[in-house]
DRENRO-766317 format. One record per residue (C-alpha): x, y, z; residue number from 1. Coordinates in steps of 0.05 Angstrom, whole numbers, plus 32768, in hexadecimal, padded with zeros to 4 digits. Last residue first. Layout:
DRENRO-766317
+------+------+------+-------+
|    x |    y |    z | vexke |
+------+------+------+-------+
|    X |    Y |    Z |   NUM |
...
+------+------+------+-------+
//
This chain:
DRENRO-766317
+------+------+------+-------+
|    x |    y |    z | vexke |
+------+------+------+-------+
| 7527 | 7586 | 8590 |   318 |
| 7536 | 753D | 8581 |   317 |
| 755F | 751A | 854C |   316 |
| 756F | 7559 | 8525 |   315 |
| 758A | 7556 | 84DF |   314 |
| 759F | 7591 | 84B6 |   313 |
| 75C8 | 758B | 8476 |   312 |
| 75DF | 75D2 | 846D |   311 |
| 75C2 | 760B | 8445 |   310 |
| 75F1 | 7643 | 8433 |   309 |
| 75FE | 7687 | 8452 |   308 |
| 760E | 76CD | 843A |   307 |
| 75D8 | 76DE | 8407 |   306 |
| 759F | 76B9 | 8429 |   305 |
| 75B0 | 76D4 | 846D |   304 |
| 75BD | 771A | 8453 |   303 |
| 757B | 7721 | 8430 |   302 |
| 7557 | 7703 | 846D |   301 |
| 7578 | 7736 | 849C |   300 |
| 7564 | 7770 | 846E |   299 |
| 751C | 7758 | 846C |   298 |
| 7519 | 7755 | 84B8 |   297 |
| 7531 | 779D | 84BD |   296 |
| 74FD | 77B4 | 848B |   295 |
| 74C7 | 778C | 84B0 |   294 |
| 74D4 | 77B1 | 84F0 |   293 |
| 74DD | 7793 | 8536 |   292 |
| 7518 | 7765 | 8527 |   291 |
| 7538 | 7747 | 8565 |   290 |
| 7528 | 76FF | 8554 |   289 |
| 753F | 7709 | 850C |   288 |
| 7580 | 7727 | 8526 |   287 |
| 758B | 76EC | 8554 |   286 |
| 757D | 76BB | 851C |   285 |
| 75AE | 76DF | 84EF |   284 |
| 75E5 | 76DA | 8524 |   283 |
| 75D9 | 7690 | 852D |   282 |
| 75D3 | 7679 | 84E5 |   281 |
| 761B | 7667 | 84D7 |   280 |
| 7604 | 7635 | 84A1 |   279 |
| 75BA | 7635 | 8494 |   278 |
| 7589 | 75FC | 84A6 |   277 |
| 758F | 7614 | 84EE |   276 |
| 7560 | 7650 | 84E0 |   275 |
| 7522 | 7628 | 84CF |   274 |
| 7503 | 7615 | 8512 |   273 |
| 7506 | 7657 | 8538 |   272 |
| 7503 | 7677 | 84F3 |   271 |
| 74BA | 7660 | 84EC |   270 |
| 74A3 | 7680 | 852D |   269 |
| 74CA | 76BF | 851B |   268 |
| 74A2 | 76C6 | 84DB |   267 |
| 745F | 76C6 | 8500 |   266 |
| 7478 | 76F9 | 8534 |   265 |
| 7494 | 7723 | 84FB |   264 |
| 744F | 772D | 84DD |   263 |
| 742F | 773F | 851F |   262 |
| 7466 | 7770 | 8532 |   261 |
| 7468 | 7790 | 84EE |   260 |
| 741F | 77A2 | 84F0 |   259 |
| 73E1 | 7784 | 84D0 |   258 |
| 73DB | 773D | 84B7 |   257 |
| 73BB | 7721 | 8477 |   256 |
| 73E8 | 773F | 8440 |   255 |
| 7429 | 7743 | 8468 |   254 |
| 741D | 76FB | 847D |   253 |
| 7417 | 76E4 | 8435 |   252 |
| 7453 | 770D | 8420 |   251 |
| 747C | 76EA | 8455 |   250 |
| 7464 | 76A5 | 8440 |   249 |
| 7471 | 76B4 | 83F6 |   248 |
| 74B6 | 76CF | 8406 |   247 |
| 74C9 | 7695 | 8432 |   246 |
| 74B2 | 7661 | 8400 |   245 |
| 74D8 | 7683 | 83C7 |   244 |
| 7515 | 7689 | 83F3 |   243 |
| 7512 | 763F | 8404 |   242 |
| 750B | 762B | 83BB |   241 |
| 7546 | 7656 | 83A6 |   240 |
| 756F | 7641 | 83E2 |   239 |
| 756D | 75F7 | 83D1 |   238 |
| 754F | 75BD | 83F8 |   237 |
| 756E | 757A | 83E6 |   236 |
| 754E | 754E | 83B0 |   235 |
| 754C | 7504 | 83C3 |   234 |
| 750A | 74FF | 839E |   233 |
| 74D9 | 74E7 | 83D2 |   232 |
| 74FC | 74F4 | 8414 |   231 |
| 7520 | 7532 | 83FA |   230 |
| 74E0 | 754E | 83DC |   229 |
| 74BD | 7541 | 841F |   228 |
| 74F5 | 7565 | 8445 |   227 |
| 74F4 | 75A4 | 841B |   226 |
| 74D5 | 75CE | 8453 |   225 |
| 7510 | 75BC | 8480 |   224 |
| 750B | 75D0 | 84C9 |   223 |
| 74C2 | 75E2 | 84C2 |   222 |
| 74B4 | 75A2 | 849B |   221 |
| 74D6 | 7579 | 84D2 |   220 |
| 74AC | 759B | 8507 |   219 |
| 746E | 7579 | 84EB |   218 |
| 7471 | 753C | 84BE |   217 |
| 743B | 7507 | 84BC |   216 |
| 7449 | 74C2 | 84A1 |   215 |
| 741E | 7490 | 847C |   214 |
| 742D | 744D | 845A |   213 |
| 7450 | 7429 | 8493 |   212 |
| 7463 | 73E2 | 847F |   211 |
| 74AE | 73F0 | 847C |   210 |
| 74AE | 73FF | 84C7 |   209 |
| 74F5 | 73F7 | 84E2 |   208 |
| 7519 | 7408 | 84A1 |   207 |
| 74E4 | 743D | 8495 |   206 |
| 74F7 | 7461 | 84D5 |   205 |
| 7540 | 7462 | 84C3 |   204 |
| 7530 | 747C | 847D |   203 |
| 7504 | 74B4 | 8499 |   202 |
| 7537 | 74CA | 84CD |   201 |
| 756D | 74CB | 8496 |   200 |
| 753F | 74F4 | 8469 |   199 |
| 753B | 7527 | 84A2 |   198 |
| 7510 | 7540 | 84DB |   197 |
| 74E4 | 7503 | 84E7 |   196 |
| 74D9 | 750C | 8531 |   195 |
| 7491 | 74F4 | 8539 |   194 |
| 7453 | 74E1 | 8512 |   193 |
| 7441 | 749D | 84F7 |   192 |
| 73FF | 748D | 84D3 |   191 |
| 73D7 | 744F | 84E2 |   190 |
| 739C | 7433 | 84BA |   189 |
| 7367 | 7417 | 84EA |   188 |
| 7361 | 73D4 | 850D |   187 |
| 73A0 | 73E5 | 8535 |   186 |
| 73C4 | 73A9 | 8552 |   185 |
| 7404 | 73A4 | 8528 |   184 |
| 7410 | 73EE | 851F |   183 |
| 73FD | 73FA | 8567 |   182 |
| 7431 | 73C8 | 857F |   181 |
| 7467 | 73E8 | 8554 |   180 |
| 7453 | 742D | 856C |   179 |
| 745B | 7416 | 85B4 |   178 |
| 74A0 | 73FD | 85A3 |   177 |
| 74AF | 743D | 857D |   176 |
| 74A7 | 7469 | 85BB |   175 |
| 74B9 | 74AD | 859E |   174 |
| 74FA | 74C6 | 85BE |   173 |
| 74FE | 74F3 | 85FA |   172 |
| 74E3 | 753A | 85F8 |   171 |
| 74AB | 7555 | 85CC |   170 |
| 7476 | 755A | 8603 |   169 |
| 748C | 751D | 862B |   168 |
| 7454 | 7527 | 865E |   167 |
| 7421 | 751B | 8627 |   166 |
| 743B | 74D7 | 8614 |   165 |
| 7464 | 74CC | 85D5 |   164 |
| 7455 | 749F | 859A |   163 |
| 7435 | 74D2 | 856C |   162 |
| 7401 | 74A5 | 854C |   161 |
| 73D2 | 74B9 | 8513 |   160 |
| 7398 | 7488 | 8511 |   159 |
| 7375 | 7487 | 84CE |   158 |
| 7330 | 748F | 84B0 |   157 |
| 7319 | 7471 | 84F1 |   156 |
| 72E3 | 743C | 84F2 |   155 |
| 72DA | 7436 | 853D |   154 |
| 72E4 | 73FF | 8571 |   153 |
| 732E | 73FC | 8565 |   152 |
| 7337 | 7442 | 8582 |   151 |
| 731F | 7427 | 85C6 |   150 |
| 734F | 73EC | 85C4 |   149 |
| 7386 | 741D | 85B2 |   148 |
| 7378 | 7446 | 85F1 |   147 |
| 737C | 7408 | 861D |   146 |
| 73C0 | 73F4 | 8602 |   145 |
| 73D6 | 743D | 8600 |   144 |
| 73D7 | 7448 | 864B |   143 |
| 7417 | 741F | 8652 |   142 |
| 743C | 7458 | 862F |   141 |
| 7435 | 7480 | 8670 |   140 |
| 7422 | 74C7 | 8683 |   139 |
| 73EC | 74E0 | 8654 |   138 |
| 73E8 | 74A8 | 8622 |   137 |
| 73FF | 7491 | 85DD |   136 |
| 73F6 | 74D3 | 85BA |   135 |
| 73BF | 74DB | 8588 |   134 |
| 73A9 | 74F7 | 8546 |   133 |
| 7364 | 74DA | 8536 |   132 |
| 7341 | 74D3 | 84F3 |   131 |
| 72F7 | 74DD | 84E5 |   130 |
| 72D5 | 74D4 | 84A3 |   129 |
| 728F | 74F4 | 84A1 |   128 |
| 724A | 74D9 | 84AE |   127 |
| 724D | 74EA | 84F9 |   126 |
| 7218 | 74D7 | 852C |   125 |
| 722C | 7492 | 8545 |   124 |
| 7276 | 74A0 | 853B |   123 |
| 7270 | 74E0 | 8564 |   122 |
| 724A | 74BF | 859C |   121 |
| 7274 | 7481 | 85A6 |   120 |
| 72B3 | 74AA | 85A0 |   119 |
| 729F | 74D6 | 85DB |   118 |
| 7289 | 749A | 8604 |   117 |
| 72CD | 7479 | 85F7 |   116 |
| 72F2 | 74B9 | 860A |   115 |
| 72CB | 74BE | 864B |   114 |
| 72DF | 7476 | 865C |   113 |
| 7327 | 7483 | 8647 |   112 |
| 7331 | 74C0 | 8673 |   111 |
| 737D | 74CD | 8673 |   110 |
| 737B | 74CE | 8627 |   109 |
| 7353 | 750F | 8629 |   108 |
| 7392 | 7534 | 8640 |   107 |
| 73B2 | 7523 | 85FD |   106 |
| 7384 | 7557 | 85DE |   105 |
| 734F | 756D | 860F |   104 |
| 7344 | 7560 | 8659 |   103 |
| 7341 | 75AA | 866B |   102 |
| 7387 | 75AA | 868B |   101 |
| 739D | 7584 | 864D |   100 |
| 7394 | 75C1 | 8621 |    99 |
| 73B5 | 75F5 | 864D |    98 |
| 73EE | 75C4 | 865A |    97 |
| 73FB | 75BB | 8610 |    96 |
| 7405 | 7571 | 85FD |    95 |
| 73D9 | 7572 | 85BE |    94 |
| 73CE | 752A | 85A8 |    93 |
| 7385 | 7518 | 85AC |    92 |
| 7371 | 7547 | 8574 |    91 |
| 7337 | 752B | 854C |    90 |
| 733F | 7530 | 8500 |    89 |
| 7306 | 753E | 84D0 |    88 |
| 72F9 | 7524 | 8489 |    87 |
| 72C0 | 7537 | 845A |    86 |
| 72C8 | 7582 | 8458 |    85 |
| 7297 | 75A5 | 8429 |    84 |
| 7297 | 75E8 | 844E |    83 |
| 7251 | 75D9 | 8469 |    82 |
| 726F | 7597 | 8481 |    81 |
| 729B | 75C0 | 84AF |    80 |
| 725D | 75DB | 84D3 |    79 |
| 7242 | 7595 | 84DF |    78 |
| 7286 | 757F | 84F8 |    77 |
| 7289 | 75BA | 8529 |    76 |
| 7245 | 75A7 | 8546 |    75 |
| 725A | 755F | 854C |    74 |
| 729B | 7570 | 8571 |    73 |
| 7278 | 75A0 | 85A0 |    72 |
| 7243 | 756C | 85B2 |    71 |
| 7278 | 7536 | 85BA |    70 |
| 729D | 7562 | 85EC |    69 |
| 72E7 | 7551 | 85F7 |    68 |
| 72FF | 7585 | 85C5 |    67 |
| 7335 | 7595 | 8592 |    66 |
| 731E | 758F | 854A |    65 |
| 734C | 7588 | 850E |    64 |
| 733A | 759E | 84C7 |    63 |
| 7354 | 7572 | 848E |    62 |
| 736C | 7593 | 844E |    61 |
| 737C | 7571 | 840C |    60 |
| 739C | 75AD | 83EA |    59 |
| 738F | 75CD | 83A6 |    58 |
| 7367 | 7606 | 83C3 |    57 |
| 736C | 760E | 840E |    56 |
| 735D | 7658 | 841A |    55 |
| 7321 | 7657 | 83EB |    54 |
| 7306 | 761B | 8411 |    53 |
| 7303 | 7644 | 8451 |    52 |
| 7320 | 7619 | 8489 |    51 |
| 7359 | 7643 | 84A2 |    50 |
| 7334 | 7685 | 8499 |    49 |
| 72FB | 766B | 84C4 |    48 |
| 732A | 7652 | 84FB |    47 |
| 7350 | 7694 | 84FF |    46 |
| 730F | 76BD | 8502 |    45 |
| 72F5 | 7690 | 8539 |    44 |
| 72C2 | 765C | 8524 |    43 |
| 727E | 7662 | 8546 |    42 |
| 725B | 7636 | 8578 |    41 |
| 7254 | 766E | 85AA |    40 |
| 7271 | 7643 | 85E2 |    39 |
| 72B0 | 7634 | 85BB |    38 |
| 72C8 | 75FA | 8591 |    37 |
| 7315 | 75F6 | 858C |    36 |
| 7329 | 75ED | 8543 |    35 |
| 736E | 75CE | 853F |    34 |
| 73A4 | 75DF | 850E |    33 |
| 738F | 75C8 | 84C8 |    32 |
| 73AB | 7586 | 84AF |    31 |
| 73C8 | 7587 | 8469 |    30 |
| 73C3 | 7544 | 8446 |    29 |
| 73EB | 7526 | 840C |    28 |
| 7423 | 7558 | 8411 |    27 |
| 744E | 7558 | 83D1 |    26 |
| 744C | 75A5 | 83CC |    25 |
| 748E | 75CA | 83D0 |    24 |
| 7486 | 7613 | 83BB |    23 |
| 743B | 7619 | 83AF |    22 |
| 7427 | 75E8 | 83E6 |    21 |
| 7455 | 7609 | 8418 |    20 |
| 743C | 764F | 8409 |    19 |
| 73F4 | 7638 | 840D |    18 |
| 73FF | 7611 | 844D |    17 |
| 7422 | 764B | 8470 |    16 |
| 73EA | 767C | 845E |    15 |
| 73B6 | 7648 | 8471 |    14 |
| 73D1 | 763D | 84B7 |    13 |
| 740E | 7612 | 84C5 |    12 |
| 742E | 763E | 84FA |    11 |
| 7400 | 7654 | 8533 |    10 |
| 73ED | 760D | 8546 |     9 |
| 7414 | 75D8 | 8521 |     8 |
| 73E7 | 75A9 | 84FA |     7 |
| 7412 | 7571 | 84DD |     6 |
| 741F | 756E | 8492 |     5 |
| 7412 | 752A | 8474 |     4 |
| 743B | 74F9 | 844B |     3 |
| 741D | 74BD | 8428 |     2 |
| 7453 | 748A | 8416 |     1 |
+------+------+------+-------+
//
């Protein structure tokens, strides 16, 4: 089984990926949170830091592009090739309202004719591997039959399917019946993404789809950074490994960010997912959320790790 890390904007940047790779590893591909081409044609500071080869050593890293403009996509690909990238991912899955209002991400799925023209142009002019991360439609699962026919026209590196529609955001359950049809009818390799938060979720999915050879994990790795190790080796997450990961991540942010507020904002994003893996976590989570100084935050973390244990954490839907 090939296991990938999903790109989660604002969280899985290069500092996170390096800490994760050092402490847990076992990720076959790390997908970089999306690059959004701008009018100036330049990478933002965040985007540039995320794709620099020196910030991604020892990791198979795939940049992701968010756009509905073939011209912008091609220009960004040519720039990425200067950094020696040979695989790019197209984001057709982001459900954010600010993204879909501009016809990007999963919003692009509502315009299949435009999407087909876009793909015609980029596949005609690109000499680089292209994968797509997609939802199954904007409003209705029935939209995916036409969308899949479009995808089947092109030699994708792989098709990563999150079987929800845009209006679902992350609610409801993934539509596994649509995924089953896609798995059978896709002419490209298929990767599954969606609601694998535990080893039990993984085993249940594999019982239904034993032929799947690729999965992408996102929120599940934030809730339990040791999830891949558990899936592959049946080794539960331990506090020593988790503390090592936390400390390297925290030190990384302290090194590249300025000001307690900025550093703690990044850590609080993670704890919003991670806290429930501890027993009796609620009061510590509240104190973390209220922390305004790094010294206060560090005290809470010391107490949490000293006073609480890890618990088997499984969440069917968040």
